[in-house]
C-alpha positions, 0 to 999 in steps of 0.5 A, spaced: 499 500 499 502 507 498 499 513 502 501 520 501 500 525 505 498 533 504 498 538 509 492 542 506 492 547 512 494 547 520 487 543 521 486 539 515 490 534 511 489 529 505 491 522 504 492 519 497 492 511 498 493 506 493 491 499 495 495 493 491 491 489 486 493 482 490 489 486 496 483 488 492 482 480 490 483 478 497 478 482 499 473 480 494 474 473 494 473 473 502 466 477 501 464 472 495 466 466 500 462 469 506 456 471 501 456 464 499 455 461 506 449 466 508 445 466 501 439 461 500 439 460 492 434 454 490 438 448 487 445 450 490 447 447 498 449 452 503 456 455 501 456 451 494 453 457 490 458 458 484 462 465 484 458 467 477 452 466 480 453 470 486 457 476 481 450 476 477 446 477 483 450 481 488 456 484 484 454 492 485 452 490 493 459 486 494 463 491 491 460 497 494 462 493 501 469 491 499 470 498 497 468 500 504 473 496 507 478 498 502 478 505 504 478 504 511 483 499 511 488 504 507 485 510 511 487 507 518 494 504 515 495 511 512 494 514 519 498 510 523 504 510 518 504 517 518 502 518 525 497 523 524 492 526 530 485 525 527 479 528 530 474 526 525 471 522 521 474 522 513 471 525 507 471 520 502 473 522 494 472 514 491 476 512 486 474 507 480 473 500 482 477 495 478 476 487 481 483 486 477 487 492 478 489 497 484 484 501 488 486 508 489 482 514 493 483 520 497 481 521 504 480 528 507 480 529 515 481 534 520 487 534 524 488 536 531 492 543 530 499 543 534 499 550 537 506 554 536 507 557 543 509 564 543 508 567 550 505 563 556 510 564 561 510 571 565 503 572 564 499 578 568 495 573 572 491 574 578 490 569 584 488 569 591 487 564 596 479 563 598 477 567 604 470 565 608 469 570 614 465 568 620 459 572 618 459 568 612 458 562 616 453 565 620 449 567 614 449 560 612 447 557 619 441 562 618 439 559 612 439 552 615 435 555 620 430 559 615 429 552 611 427 548 618 422 554 620 415 552 622 409 557 620 403 558 625 397 562 624 397 568 628 391 573 631 395 577 635 396 582 629 394 584 623 400 587 619 404 583 615 411 583 617 418 581 613 419 573 614 411 572 614 408 567 610 401 569 608 395 566 605 392 571 599 388 572 593 390 576 587 389 579 580 393 582 576 394 585 569 399 587 564 398 593 560 391 592 562 390 585 560 390 579 563 395 573 562 396 566 564 396 565 571 394 573 573 389 570 578 389 566 583 385 564 590 389 561 596 396 562 594 401 561 600 406 567 599 413 568 602 414 575 605 421 575 603 427 578 598 426 573 592 423 572 585 416 573 584 415 567 580 419 563 586 412 565 590 416 571 594 412 578 595 416 583 599 411 588 597 406 585 601 410 588 608 406 592 612 400 590 608 394 589 613 390 583 614 383 582 609 385 588 606 387 589 599 395 592 597 396 594 590 403 594 587 406 594 580 412 589 578 416 589 571 417 582 569 425 581 567 427 579 561 428 572 562 421 571 565 419 564 563 413 567 559 416 570 553 410 575 552 411 578 559 418 580 559 420 587 560 412 588 561 410 592 567 404 588 571 399 591 576 397 586 582 391 587 587 393 582 593 388 581 599 391 578 605 386 572 608 391 570 613 398 571 616 403 565 618 408 568 623 415 564 622 418 561 628 425 559 627 429 553 631 433 555 637 440 556 635 443 550 639 447 543 638 440 540 637 440 544 631 447 542 628 445 534 630 439 534 627 442 535 620 444 528 619 451 531 617 455 527 622 456 533 627 453 534 634 455 541 636 454 548 633 462 549 633 462 542 629 457 544 624 461 551 623 468 547 622 464 543 617 460 549 613 467 553 613 470 547 610 465 546 604 464 553 603 472 554 602 472 548 597 466 551 594 470 558 593 476 555 591 473 552 585 469 558 583 476 562 584 480 556 580 474 557 574 475 565 574 483 563 574 482 558 568 478 564 564 483 569 564 489 564 563 485 561 557 483 568 554 490 571 555 493 565 552 489 565 546 491 572 545 498 571 545 498 564 541 493 565 536 491 559 532 485 556 528 481 549 530 477 545 526 470 546 525 468 538 527 472 540 534 468 546 535 461 542 534 463 537 539 464 542 543 458 544 542 455 538 543 458 537 550 455 544 552 449 541 550 449 536 553 451 539 560 446 544 559 439 539 558 442 534 564 441 540 568 435 542 566 432 535 567 435 534 574 430 539 575 424 535 574 422 539 567 420 534 561 425 536 556 420 534 551 415 540 553 421 545 552 419 549 545 426 551 544 430 553 537 436 548 538 439 550 532 439 558 535 442 555 542 447 552 538 450 558 535 449 562 541 454 557 544 459 557 538 464 563 541 464 559 548 465 552 545 470 556 540 474 559 546 474 552 550 477 548 545 482 553 544 484 553 551 484 546 552 489 546 546 494 551 548 494 548 555 495 541 553 501 544 548 504 548 555 503 541 558 507 538 553 513 543 553 514 543 560 514 535 560 508 535 565 506 528 566 500 524 570 503 519 576 499 514 578 500 518 585 496 523 582 491 519 579 490 516 586 490 523 590 484 525 585 480 519 586 480 520 594 478 528 592 473 525 588 471 520 593 471 525 599 466 531 595 462 526 593 462 523 600 462 516 597 467 510 597 474 510 594 472 504 591 466 506 588 470 512 585 475 507 582 470 503 579 467 509 575 474 510 571 475 503 571 474 503 563 481 506 560 477 511 556 475 514 563 481 514 566 484 518 560 479 523 561 481 524 568 488 524 566 487 529 561 483 533 566 489 533 571 494 535 566 490 541 565 491 543 572 498 542 572 499 546 566 494 551 570 498 551 576 505 552 572 502 558 569 500 561 576 507 560 578 510 563 572 505 569 572 508 576 571 505 578 578 501 573 582 497 575 588 500 574 594 499 567 597 
């Protein structure tokens, strides 16, 4: 077999392949031999159908199958011979099939670009350590108390206070017209800061029992109902009952009731600090990654294949759909223009693909590697974060492809750490 490689661009190449006549004959003979065992033709035993009969009836299909096999055989051998890092299926330019001669074809395919790193050290990158204050901890504890609050109807006052839960009837109009859900009776409303669509009406603070309160509300530009976005609605709300909130005592019993394997408030505070510092670390790491990639792309421009960007969009779409599905929303009920959404995701996917390529190139340039110890440390981290057994995490990454993906992620983290250590003006640590 002869295979010539032509680099069309940094992201595409072309193979011109010729497969010798002997190989063509071999695959053709094998195809007819296999066919003779499968077909049932009256007058002939299985495996004994003459070749000329098979050719008369099945020549076109057999030769099409052989051409397909020859092209994939030749293409894969060309990729191995020239050690090309392809990233998509090839586009074929089929040749003319001659059962007595060689077969030639052309395959064009996207290849992984090799970034030319011009500048990646001493980038003006900033990084900070996560900081969680005592005030942050106490706010989180108050949120926990609020989530375990009980409500009791009160007859001792007739004025609504912030934090109450009230039973109301309401009617509303937008630009003088009713809309879907603009009228309801016996609705439970939280009198607290929050979105109207989440059942919060802070406007009811100081409203009187059995009286009607009027207020206006401007719907946000991302309101679920498209016809209401940006419009102002007028609400008339009648408070029918006031339920006062009673928070659980701030004591060790509250901590022990959470099933977080803590027994005291101090243990709870320590657990919250640990979790919040991890969350803040992840947020800061994501911010650092974003600014690092932006600067790398600016200083090291590169072209990326269309197919890699499309796969990046696929990955983003799958993640978004998983998140929606986890909320309990039926994806089939969403009337969304998926093609428009894909185009909106394209710029972000383009940046992500370029960033991954550049970080991979930095890891290669600096001889960064992932050891078994690195993998074991990551397994332990994932187990702790997920609250699962270490053996369960290892089982999730038992397959080679999954382990390779995790290794790439660790290698990217090492490349980012390298950039942090060699930044022009790193923040004090």
